Every structure is written in structure tokens, then in C-alpha cells.
DSSP file (Angstrom, degrees, kcal/mol; ACC not computed):
  #  RESIDUE AA STRUCTURE BP1 BP2  ACC     N-H-->O    O-->H-N    N-H-->O    O-->H-N    TCO  KAPPA ALPHA  PHI   PSI    X-CA   Y-CA   Z-CA
    1    1 A I     >        0   0    0      0, 0.0     4,-2.5     0, 0.0     5,-0.2   0.000 360.0 360.0 360.0 -43.9   -7.7  -12.8   52.6
    2    2 A Y  H  >  +     0   0    0      1,-0.2     4,-2.7     2,-0.2     5,-0.2   0.915 360.0  51.9 -60.9 -42.4  -10.3  -15.5   51.9
    3    3 A D  H  > S+     0   0    0      1,-0.2     4,-2.0     2,-0.2    -1,-0.2   0.899 109.9  49.7 -60.4 -40.7  -13.1  -12.9   51.6
    4    4 A K  H  > S+     0   0    0      2,-0.2     4,-2.8     1,-0.2     5,-0.3   0.914 111.1  48.9 -64.7 -43.3  -11.0  -10.9   49.1
    5    5 A I  H  X S+     0   0    0     -4,-2.5     4,-3.0     1,-0.2    -2,-0.2   0.921 111.6  49.6 -62.5 -43.3  -10.3  -14.1   47.1
    6    6 A E  H  < S+     0   0    0     -4,-2.7    -1,-0.2    -5,-0.2    -2,-0.2   0.855 114.2  45.8 -64.0 -35.2  -14.0  -14.9   47.1
    7    7 A T  H  < S+     0   0    0     -4,-2.0    -2,-0.2    -5,-0.2    -1,-0.2   0.933 122.9  33.0 -72.5 -47.0  -14.9  -11.4   46.0
    8    8 A E  H  < S-     0   0    0     -4,-2.8    -2,-0.2    -5,-0.2    -3,-0.2   0.807  84.0-158.7 -81.6 -31.9  -12.3  -11.2   43.2
    9    9 A K     <  -     0   0    0     -4,-3.0    -3,-0.1    -5,-0.3    -4,-0.1   0.929  17.8-164.1  50.0  55.2  -12.3  -14.8   42.1
   10   10 A P        -     0   0    0      0, 0.0    -1,-0.1     0, 0.0     3,-0.1  -0.331  22.6-139.7 -68.1 150.7   -8.8  -14.6   40.5
   11   11 A D  S    S+     0   0    0      1,-0.2    43,-2.1    42,-0.1     2,-0.4   0.848  89.4  24.8 -73.6 -34.7   -7.8  -17.4   38.1
   12   12 A I  E     -A   53   0A   0     41,-0.2     2,-0.4    21,-0.1    41,-0.2  -0.991  66.8-173.8-136.9 138.2   -4.2  -17.4   39.5
   13   13 A I  E     -A   52   0A   0     39,-2.8    39,-3.0    -2,-0.4     2,-0.5  -0.999  12.2-151.4-134.7 134.0   -2.8  -16.4   42.9
   14   14 A G  E     -A   51   0A   0     -2,-0.4     2,-0.4    37,-0.2    37,-0.2  -0.904  17.8-168.3-101.8 132.0    0.8  -16.1   44.1
   15   15 A F  E     -A   50   0A   0     35,-3.3    35,-2.2    -2,-0.5     2,-0.3  -0.921   5.5-170.6-119.6 145.2    1.3  -16.6   47.9
   16   16 A Q  E     +     0   0A   0     -2,-0.4    33,-0.2    33,-0.2    93,-0.0  -0.917  67.1  26.5-128.9 160.9    4.4  -16.0   50.0
   17   17 A E  E    S+     0   0A   0     -2,-0.3     2,-0.5     1,-0.2    32,-0.2   0.842  76.1 167.0  57.0  37.8    5.3  -16.9   53.6
   18   18 A V  E     -A   48   0A   0     30,-2.4    30,-1.1    -3,-0.2    -1,-0.2  -0.728  17.1-162.7 -83.4 124.1    3.0  -19.9   53.5
   19   19 A T     >  -     0   0    0     -2,-0.5     4,-2.8    28,-0.2     5,-0.2  -0.546  35.7 -97.6 -97.7 170.4    3.5  -22.2   56.5
   20   20 A E  H  > S+     0   0    0     26,-0.4     4,-2.3     1,-0.2     5,-0.2   0.911 124.0  48.3 -58.5 -45.3    2.2  -25.8   56.7
   21   21 A P  H  > S+     0   0    0      0, 0.0     4,-1.9     0, 0.0    -1,-0.2   0.898 113.1  48.9 -62.9 -37.1   -0.9  -24.9   58.7
   22   22 A I  H  > S+     0   0    0      2,-0.2     4,-2.9     1,-0.2    -2,-0.2   0.904 109.3  52.6 -67.3 -39.7   -1.7  -22.0   56.2
   23   23 A L  H  X S+     0   0    0     -4,-2.8     4,-2.7     1,-0.2     5,-0.2   0.926 108.7  49.6 -60.7 -44.3   -1.2  -24.4   53.3
   24   24 A K  H  X S+     0   0    0     -4,-2.3     4,-1.6     1,-0.2    -1,-0.2   0.898 112.3  48.4 -61.5 -39.9   -3.6  -26.9   54.8
   25   25 A L  H  X S+     0   0    0     -4,-1.9     4,-2.8     2,-0.2     5,-0.3   0.926 111.3  49.4 -65.2 -45.5   -6.2  -24.1   55.3
   26   26 A L  H  X S+     0   0    0     -4,-2.9     4,-2.9     1,-0.2    -2,-0.2   0.911 109.1  52.4 -60.3 -42.9   -5.7  -22.8   51.7
   27   27 A E  H  < S+     0   0    0     -4,-2.7    -1,-0.2     1,-0.2    -2,-0.2   0.868 113.8  44.0 -62.3 -35.4   -6.2  -26.3   50.3
   28   28 A R  H  < S+     0   0    0     -4,-1.6     3,-0.4    -5,-0.2    -2,-0.2   0.916 119.6  40.0 -74.5 -43.3   -9.4  -26.7   52.3
   29   29 A L  H  < S+     0   0    0     -4,-2.8     2,-0.7     1,-0.2     3,-0.2   0.798 113.2  53.6 -78.0 -29.5  -10.8  -23.2   51.5
   30   30 A L    ><  +     0   0    0     -4,-2.9     3,-1.9    -5,-0.3    -1,-0.2  -0.486  61.5 155.1-106.6  62.4   -9.7  -23.0   47.8
   31   31 A A  T 3  S+     0   0    0     -2,-0.7    -1,-0.2    -3,-0.4    -2,-0.1   0.752  70.7  57.6 -62.7 -26.4  -11.3  -26.3   46.6
   32   32 A D  T 3  S+     0   0    0     -3,-0.2    23,-1.5    22,-0.1    24,-0.5   0.490 100.5  75.0 -81.8  -2.8  -11.5  -25.0   43.0
   33   33 A Y  E <   -B   54   0A   0     -3,-1.9     2,-0.4    21,-0.2    21,-0.2  -0.797  69.2-142.1-112.9 149.9   -7.7  -24.3   42.9
   34   34 A R  E     -B   53   0A   0     19,-3.0    19,-2.2    -2,-0.3     2,-0.5  -0.923  23.0-151.5-102.0 138.1   -4.7  -26.5   42.6
   35   35 A I  E     +B   52   0A   0     -2,-0.4     2,-0.3    17,-0.2    17,-0.2  -0.948  17.6 175.2-117.8 126.6   -1.8  -25.3   44.8
   36   36 A V  E     +B   51   0A   0     15,-2.8    15,-3.2    -2,-0.5     2,-0.3  -0.934  24.2  93.4-126.9 151.0    1.8  -25.9   43.9
   37   37 A G  E     -B   50   0A   0     -2,-0.3     2,-0.3    13,-0.3    13,-0.2  -0.993  52.1 -98.4 161.4-158.2    5.0  -24.7   45.5
   38   38 A H  E     -B   49   0A   0     11,-1.9    11,-1.1    -2,-0.3     2,-0.2  -0.987  19.2-120.6-159.9 139.1    7.7  -25.5   48.0
   39   39 A F  E     -B   48   0A   0     -2,-0.3     9,-0.3     9,-0.2     5,-0.1  -0.619  30.4-135.1 -79.1 149.5    8.8  -24.8   51.6
   40   40 A R        +     0   0    0      7,-2.5    36,-0.7    -2,-0.2     6,-0.1   0.703  68.5  91.9 -87.8 -20.6   12.1  -23.2   51.7
   41   41 A N  S >  S-     0   0    0      4,-1.8     3,-2.4     6,-0.2    35,-0.1  -0.337  83.2-112.1 -81.1 159.0   14.1  -25.0   54.4
   42   42 A E  T 3  S+     0   0    0      1,-0.3    -1,-0.1    33,-0.2    33,-0.1   0.818 120.0  48.5 -56.6 -34.1   16.3  -28.0   53.9
   43   43 A N  T 3  S-     0   0    0     33,-0.0    -1,-0.3     2,-0.0     3,-0.1   0.151 122.0-106.7 -94.8  20.3   13.9  -30.2   55.8
   44   44 A Y  S <  S+     0   0    0     -3,-2.4     2,-0.2     1,-0.2    -2,-0.1   0.861  85.3 111.3  59.7  40.0   11.0  -28.9   53.8
   45   45 A T        +     0   0    0      2,-0.1    -4,-1.8    -6,-0.1    -1,-0.2  -0.535  39.5  56.9-123.1-167.3    9.6  -26.8   56.7
   46   46 A G  S    S-     0   0    0     -2,-0.2   -26,-0.4    -6,-0.1     2,-0.2  -0.466  98.7 -38.9  79.9-153.9    9.3  -23.1   57.4
   47   47 A S        +     0   0    0    -28,-0.1    -7,-2.5    -2,-0.1     2,-0.3  -0.595  62.6 178.7-103.6 170.4    7.5  -20.9   55.0
   48   48 A G  E     -AB  18  39A   0    -30,-1.1   -30,-2.4    -9,-0.3     2,-0.4  -0.946  30.9 -92.5-158.8 177.9    7.4  -21.0   51.3
   49   49 A D  E     + B   0  38A   0    -11,-1.1   -11,-1.9    -2,-0.3     2,-0.3  -0.853  41.6 177.5-103.6 136.0    6.2  -19.7   48.0
   50   50 A F  E     -AB  15  37A   0    -35,-2.2   -35,-3.3    -2,-0.4     2,-0.4  -0.958  20.2-149.2-139.3 155.0    3.1  -21.2   46.4
   51   51 A I  E     -AB  14  36A   0    -15,-3.2   -15,-2.8    -2,-0.3     2,-0.4  -0.994  10.1-163.8-125.6 130.9    0.9  -20.7   43.3
   52   52 A A  E     +AB  13  35A   0    -39,-3.0   -39,-2.8    -2,-0.4     2,-0.3  -0.942  13.8 173.9-113.0 136.5   -2.8  -21.5   43.2
   53   53 A F  E     -AB  12  34A   0    -19,-2.2   -19,-3.0    -2,-0.4     2,-0.5  -0.990  39.0-101.5-142.0 151.4   -4.7  -21.7   39.9
   54   54 A K  E >>  - B   0  33A   0    -43,-2.1     4,-1.8    -2,-0.3     3,-1.3  -0.587  26.1-154.2 -74.2 119.4   -8.1  -22.7   38.9
   55   55 A E  T 34 S+     0   0    0    -23,-1.5    -1,-0.2    -2,-0.5   -22,-0.1   0.747  91.1  62.0 -68.8 -23.4   -8.0  -26.3   37.6
   56   56 A D  T 34 S+     0   0    0    -24,-0.5    -1,-0.3     1,-0.2     3,-0.1   0.688 115.0  33.5 -75.3 -15.1  -11.0  -25.9   35.3
   57   57 A K  T <4 S+     0   0    0     -3,-1.3    40,-2.8     1,-0.2    41,-0.5   0.664 119.7  42.1-109.6 -23.5   -9.2  -23.1   33.4
   58   58 A Y  E  <  -C   96   0B   0     -4,-1.8     2,-0.4    38,-0.2    38,-0.2  -0.961  58.8-149.8-133.5 145.4   -5.5  -24.2   33.4
   59   59 A Q  E     -C   95   0B   0     36,-2.3    36,-2.1    -2,-0.4     2,-0.6  -0.933  27.2-124.0-108.3 134.1   -3.6  -27.4   33.0
   60   60 A L  E     +C   94   0B   0     -2,-0.4    34,-0.2    34,-0.2     3,-0.1  -0.679  31.0 173.5 -79.2 120.9   -0.3  -27.8   34.9
   61   61 A L  E     -     0   0B   0     32,-3.4     2,-0.3    -2,-0.6    33,-0.2   0.710  65.1 -25.3 -96.1 -27.2    2.5  -28.5   32.5
   62   62 A G  E     -C   93   0B   0     31,-1.4    31,-3.1     2,-0.0    -1,-0.4  -0.951  50.0-155.3-178.1 159.9    5.4  -28.3   35.0
   63   63 A C  E     +C   92   0B   0     -2,-0.3     2,-0.3    29,-0.2    29,-0.2  -0.988  15.8 172.0-149.3 138.4    6.5  -26.8   38.2
   64   64 A E  E     -C   91   0B   0     27,-2.3    27,-3.1    -2,-0.3     2,-0.4  -0.997  16.8-150.4-148.9 149.5   10.0  -26.0   39.6
   65   65 A T  E     -C   90   0B   0     -2,-0.3     2,-0.3    25,-0.2    25,-0.2  -0.960  13.2-178.8-121.0 139.7   11.6  -24.3   42.5
   66   66 A R  E     -C   89   0B   0     23,-2.4    23,-2.7    -2,-0.4     2,-0.4  -0.973  25.3-122.9-132.3 151.0   14.9  -22.6   42.7
   67   67 A W  E     -C   88   0B   0      5,-2.6     2,-1.7    -2,-0.3    21,-0.3  -0.750  23.8-120.9 -93.7 140.6   16.7  -20.8   45.5
   68   68 A L  S    S+     0   0    0     19,-2.8    11,-0.5    -2,-0.4    19,-0.3  -0.628  78.9  92.4 -80.7  89.7   17.7  -17.2   45.1
   69   69 A S  S    S-     0   0    0     -2,-1.7    10,-0.1     9,-0.2     8,-0.0  -0.944  96.4 -85.3-165.0 172.8   21.4  -17.8   45.7
   70   70 A P  S    S+     0   0    0      0, 0.0     9,-0.1     0, 0.0    -2,-0.1   0.711 128.2  46.5 -65.4 -18.1   24.6  -18.5   43.9
   71   71 A T  S >  S+     0   0    0      3,-0.1     3,-2.2     1,-0.1     6,-0.2  -0.703  71.6 175.9-123.5  77.7   23.6  -22.2   44.1
   72   72 A P  T 3  S+     0   0    0      0, 0.0    -5,-2.6     0, 0.0    -1,-0.1   0.637  77.2  53.9 -64.4 -15.8   19.9  -22.2   42.9
   73   73 A F  T 3  S+     0   0    0     -7,-0.2     2,-0.7     2,-0.1    -8,-0.0   0.416  86.9  95.3 -97.2   2.0   19.5  -26.0   43.0
   74   74 A T  S X  S-     0   0    0     -3,-2.2     3,-1.7    -7,-0.1    -3,-0.1  -0.843  79.8-125.4 -96.6 115.4   20.7  -26.3   46.6
   75   75 A I  T 3  S+     0   0    0     -2,-0.7   -33,-0.2     1,-0.3   -34,-0.1  -0.301  91.0  11.0 -59.3 137.2   17.8  -26.3   49.1
   76   76 A D  T 3  S+     0   0    0    -36,-0.7    -1,-0.3     1,-0.2     2,-0.1   0.615  92.4 145.7  71.7  14.9   18.0  -23.7   51.8
   77   77 A S    <   +     0   0    0     -3,-1.7    10,-0.6    -6,-0.2     2,-0.3  -0.472  21.1 173.5 -83.3 158.6   20.9  -21.8   50.1
   78   78 A R        -     0   0    0      8,-0.2     2,-0.2    -2,-0.1    -9,-0.2  -0.951  36.3 -85.7-154.2 167.4   21.2  -18.0   50.3
   79   79 A F    >   -     0   0    0    -11,-0.5     3,-1.3    -2,-0.3    38,-0.1  -0.574  38.3-123.8 -78.5 148.5   23.3  -15.0   49.5
   80   80 A E  T 3  S+     0   0    0      1,-0.3    -1,-0.1    -2,-0.2    37,-0.0   0.827 107.1  50.6 -61.5 -33.9   26.0  -14.2   52.1
   81   81 A N  T 3  S+     0   0    0     33,-0.0    36,-0.3    35,-0.0    -1,-0.3   0.134  95.5  90.3 -96.6  20.7   24.8  -10.6   52.6
   82   82 A Q  S <  S-     0   0    0     -3,-1.3     4,-0.1     1,-0.2    33,-0.0  -0.503  86.4 -73.5-109.1 179.3   21.0  -11.4   53.2
   83   83 A S        -     0   0    0     -2,-0.2    -1,-0.2     2,-0.1    -4,-0.1  -0.096  56.2 -96.9 -60.5 169.7   18.8  -12.1   56.1
   84   84 A P  S    S+     0   0    0      0, 0.0     2,-0.5     0, 0.0    -1,-0.1   0.518  99.2  94.7 -72.0  -0.9   19.2  -15.5   57.8
   85   85 A F  S    S-     0   0    0    -44,-0.0    -2,-0.1     1,-0.0     2,-0.0  -0.794  76.1-128.5 -97.9 127.6   16.2  -16.8   55.8
   86   86 A A        -     0   0    0     -2,-0.5     2,-0.4    -8,-0.1    -8,-0.2  -0.380  23.2-146.1 -64.4 148.5   16.7  -18.6   52.5
   87   87 A R        -     0   0    0    -10,-0.6   -19,-2.8   -19,-0.3     2,-0.3  -0.940  18.5-178.9-119.8 142.6   14.6  -17.2   49.6
   88   88 A S  E     -C   67   0B   0     -2,-0.4    21,-0.9   -21,-0.3     2,-0.4  -0.839  19.2-143.4-133.9 171.6   13.1  -19.2   46.8
   89   89 A C  E     -CD  66 108B   0    -23,-2.7   -23,-2.4    -2,-0.3     2,-0.4  -0.990  11.3-157.2-137.8 126.9   11.1  -18.8   43.6
   90   90 A V  E     -CD  65 107B   0     17,-2.6    17,-2.4    -2,-0.4     2,-0.4  -0.890   8.2-164.5-105.6 136.9    8.5  -21.2   42.4
   91   91 A M  E     -CD  64 106B   0    -27,-3.1   -27,-2.3    -2,-0.4     2,-0.5  -0.973   3.4-168.0-121.3 132.9    7.6  -21.3   38.7
   92   92 A A  E     -CD  63 105B   0     13,-2.5    13,-2.5    -2,-0.4     2,-0.7  -0.985  10.7-151.8-119.0 129.1    4.5  -23.0   37.3
   93   93 A M  E     -CD  62 104B   0    -31,-3.1   -32,-3.4    -2,-0.5   -31,-1.4  -0.897  25.9-178.6 -97.7 118.1    4.0  -23.6   33.6
   94   94 A L  E     -CD  60 103B   0      9,-3.5     9,-2.7    -2,-0.7     2,-0.5  -0.796  22.2-145.2-116.0 156.8    0.3  -23.6   32.8
   95   95 A K  E     -CD  59 102B   0    -36,-2.1   -36,-2.3    -2,-0.3     2,-0.5  -0.992  23.1-126.0-121.2 125.9   -1.7  -24.1   29.7
   96   96 A N  E  >  -C   58   0B   0      5,-2.9     4,-2.8    -2,-0.5   -38,-0.2  -0.574  16.6-150.1 -67.6 120.5   -4.9  -22.2   29.2
   97   97 A K  T  4 S+     0   0    0    -40,-2.8    -1,-0.2    -2,-0.5   -39,-0.1   0.767  92.4  47.4 -68.0 -25.7   -7.5  -24.8   28.5
   98   98 A E  T  4 S+     0   0    0    -41,-0.5    -1,-0.2     1,-0.1   -40,-0.1   0.913 127.4  21.7 -81.1 -44.9   -9.6  -22.5   26.4
   99   99 A T  T  4 S-     0   0    0      2,-0.2    -2,-0.2     0, 0.0    -1,-0.1   0.682  91.0-132.5 -98.5 -20.3   -6.9  -21.0   24.2
  100  100 A G     <  +     0   0    0     -4,-2.8    -3,-0.1     1,-0.3    -2,-0.0   0.459  58.6 141.0  80.0   0.7   -4.2  -23.7   24.4
  101  101 A K        -     0   0    0     -5,-0.1    -5,-2.9    -6,-0.1    -1,-0.3  -0.546  50.3-124.2 -81.0 140.7   -1.6  -20.9   25.1
  102  102 A P  E     -D   95   0B   0      0, 0.0     2,-0.3     0, 0.0    -7,-0.2  -0.459  25.0-169.5 -80.4 156.7    1.1  -21.5   27.7
  103  103 A L  E     -D   94   0B   0     -9,-2.7    -9,-3.5    -2,-0.1     2,-0.5  -0.979  11.1-150.2-148.5 129.9    1.7  -19.2   30.6
  104  104 A R  E     -D   93   0B   0     -2,-0.3     2,-0.4   -11,-0.2   -11,-0.2  -0.891  12.7-168.0-103.9 132.9    4.5  -19.1   33.1
  105  105 A I  E     -D   92   0B   0    -13,-2.5   -13,-2.5    -2,-0.5     2,-0.4  -0.976   0.7-165.4-120.5 131.7    3.8  -17.8   36.6
  106  106 A F  E     -D   91   0B   0     -2,-0.4     2,-0.4   -15,-0.2   -15,-0.2  -0.947   4.2-173.8-115.5 136.0    6.6  -17.0   39.1
  107  107 A S  E     +D   90   0B   0    -17,-2.4   -17,-2.6    -2,-0.4     2,-0.3  -0.992  20.4 149.6-129.4 125.5    6.0  -16.5   42.9
  108  108 A T  E     -D   89   0B   0     -2,-0.4     2,-0.4   -19,-0.2   -19,-0.2  -0.910  37.2-142.2-146.3 170.8    8.9  -15.3   45.0
  109  109 A H        -     0   0    0    -21,-0.9   -21,-0.2    -2,-0.3     3,-0.1  -0.897  24.4-147.8-141.3 107.3    9.7  -13.3   48.2
  110  110 A L        -     0   0    0     -2,-0.4     8,-0.1     1,-0.2     9,-0.0  -0.277  36.4 -77.3 -74.9 162.1   12.8  -11.2   48.0
  111  111 A D        -     0   0    0      6,-0.2    -1,-0.2     1,-0.1     7,-0.1  -0.213  32.8-151.6 -58.2 146.3   15.0  -10.5   51.0
  112  112 A H  S    S+     0   0    0     -3,-0.1    -1,-0.1     5,-0.0     3,-0.1   0.437  85.6  39.4-101.1  -1.4   13.6   -7.9   53.5
  113  113 A I  S    S+     0   0    0      1,-0.2     2,-0.6     2,-0.0     3,-0.1   0.807 103.5  55.3-112.6 -52.7   16.9   -6.6   54.8
  114  114 A S     >  -     0   0    0      1,-0.2     4,-2.0     2,-0.0    -1,-0.2  -0.774  51.1-164.1 -99.6 119.6   19.6   -6.2   52.1
  115  115 A D  H  > S+     0   0    0     -2,-0.6     4,-2.4     1,-0.2     5,-0.2   0.882  97.3  55.4 -63.0 -36.9   19.0   -4.2   48.9
  116  116 A E  H  > S+     0   0    0      1,-0.2     4,-2.5     2,-0.2    -1,-0.2   0.909 107.5  48.3 -62.3 -41.5   22.0   -6.0   47.4
  117  117 A A  H  > S+     0   0    0    -36,-0.3     4,-2.7     2,-0.2    -1,-0.2   0.858 109.0  54.2 -67.4 -34.9   20.4   -9.4   48.1
  118  118 A K  H  X S+     0   0    0     -4,-2.0     4,-2.5     2,-0.2    -2,-0.2   0.936 111.0  45.3 -61.2 -46.4   17.1   -8.1   46.6
  119  119 A I  H  X S+     0   0    0     -4,-2.4     4,-1.9     2,-0.2    -2,-0.2   0.926 114.8  47.1 -64.5 -44.9   18.9   -7.2   43.4
  120  120 A S  H  X S+     0   0    0     -4,-2.5     4,-1.7     1,-0.2    -1,-0.2   0.895 112.2  52.2 -62.1 -39.8   20.8  -10.5   43.3
  121  121 A G  H  X S+     0   0    0     -4,-2.7     4,-1.8     1,-0.2    -2,-0.2   0.915 108.6  47.7 -64.0 -44.5   17.5  -12.3   44.0
  122  122 A I  H  X S+     0   0    0     -4,-2.5     4,-2.3     1,-0.2    -1,-0.2   0.845 107.7  56.9 -69.1 -30.8   15.6  -10.7   41.2
  123  123 A K  H  X S+     0   0    0     -4,-1.9     4,-2.5     2,-0.2    -1,-0.2   0.890 105.0  52.8 -62.4 -37.9   18.5  -11.4   38.8
  124  124 A C  H  X S+     0   0    0     -4,-1.7     4,-2.5     2,-0.2    -2,-0.2   0.898 107.8  50.7 -62.2 -40.3   18.1  -15.1   39.8
  125  125 A V  H  X S+     0   0    0     -4,-1.8     4,-2.4     2,-0.2    -2,-0.2   0.922 110.5  48.7 -64.4 -42.8   14.4  -14.9   38.9
  126  126 A F  H  X S+     0   0    0     -4,-2.3     4,-2.5     2,-0.2    -2,-0.2   0.908 111.8  49.5 -62.8 -41.0   15.3  -13.3   35.5
  127  127 A D  H  X S+     0   0    0     -4,-2.5     4,-2.6     2,-0.2    -2,-0.2   0.903 109.7  51.9 -62.4 -41.1   17.9  -16.1   34.9
  128  128 A F  H  X S+     0   0    0     -4,-2.5     4,-2.2     2,-0.2    -2,-0.2   0.917 111.0  47.6 -59.7 -45.8   15.3  -18.7   35.9
  129  129 A N  H  X S+     0   0    0     -4,-2.4     4,-2.3     2,-0.2    -2,-0.2   0.903 110.7  51.4 -64.2 -41.9   12.9  -17.1   33.3
  130  130 A L  H  X S+     0   0    0     -4,-2.5     4,-2.1     2,-0.2    -2,-0.2   0.919 109.7  49.9 -61.1 -44.0   15.6  -17.1   30.7
  131  131 A W  H  X S+     0   0    0     -4,-2.6     4,-2.4     1,-0.2    -1,-0.2   0.910 109.7  51.6 -59.5 -42.8   16.3  -20.8   31.3
  132  132 A C  H  X S+     0   0    0     -4,-2.2     4,-2.8     1,-0.2    -2,-0.2   0.886 107.6  53.0 -62.6 -38.8   12.6  -21.5   31.0
  133  133 A N  H  X S+     0   0    0     -4,-2.3     4,-2.5     2,-0.2     5,-0.2   0.914 109.9  47.9 -61.6 -43.1   12.5  -19.7   27.6
  134  134 A I  H  X S+     0   0    0     -4,-2.1     4,-2.2     2,-0.2    -2,-0.2   0.933 114.8  44.6 -65.2 -46.2   15.4  -21.8   26.3
  135  135 A I  H  X S+     0   0    0     -4,-2.4     4,-1.9     2,-0.2    -2,-0.2   0.915 114.5  49.3 -64.2 -43.7   13.8  -25.1   27.5
  136  136 A F  H  X S+     0   0    0     -4,-2.8     4,-0.5     1,-0.2    -2,-0.2   0.926 113.2  45.5 -64.2 -45.5   10.3  -24.0   26.1
  137  137 A I  H >< S+     0   0    0     -4,-2.5     3,-0.8     1,-0.2    -1,-0.2   0.900 112.7  51.9 -64.6 -40.6   11.7  -23.0   22.7
  138  138 A K  H 3< S+     0   0    0     -4,-2.2    -1,-0.2     1,-0.2    -2,-0.2   0.853 112.6  45.4 -63.5 -36.1   13.8  -26.2   22.5
  139  139 A N  H 3<        0   0    0     -4,-1.9    -1,-0.2     1,-0.2    -2,-0.2   0.423 360.0 360.0 -92.8   2.3   10.8  -28.4   23.3
  140  140 A T    <<        0   0    0     -3,-0.8    -1,-0.2    -4,-0.5    -2,-0.2   0.443 360.0 360.0-105.1 360.0    8.3  -26.8   20.9
């Protein structure tokens, strides 16, 4: 993965299933990037979704995590019909330093067992984006 990142040199990368040891490795290997995100379990362990972006090109305006569940602000919450693993979505609001334009990035990992939970999860992501649109328009 590191070789691919070094070859492609993307400005922004979304990661899923990042564990604490992997996060520490990414932070060490990707020195030109800032990494934001959240582990999914109630005690802030397990794996999580993270976003890495080049700090020389983007400024972080905000970052938020929501759980793909009927209670998106409850850590470790999930849909009843999904796998035993909670799913989350991390959003980073960035500003392009060259153009000044804002950019929202979402990183998530949908359920791997239940199609119904996948559909419900992606609806949560769309709701999250809609909420971000309302907040962004209100504050500009």
C-alpha cells in the first residue's frame, strides 16, 4: 500500500479498517499528510475510518464522525440487522489552499453481511452530507 501511495502521490486518501498499530505506521510513513478519523468502538478501540490529506495543499476546517445507525451520535451504535461490528463515517471539511474552495471528504465502510444494512448505512451518509450542506450554507 505504501509503495502505491508513493507512486501515485494522492492529495487525499480514505482508509477503512485502520487499527491503532496501522494508524501509528501511517502517521510515521505519511509525514506529508495529516490524518483525521475515529475508531469505531465505544472505548475508542477496534478499527476505524480515517482520511489523510496533504497539509501543504489543504487546510482542515472541521472533522466529524457519525455512526451508521438509527442513533448516529451514539458511539458504537449499529442497525439491528447488520453484522456485530458498528459502522461509522468520518467527514473532513477541507479548504484548498490554492483556490480557497471548500471540499468535503467522506470515508466509510458499509456492512459486509446485510444488504439492508448497507442501504441504511449509505442513507445515513447521504443524511450526513445533507446536514453538512445546511450547516455550510448557513455559515457562509
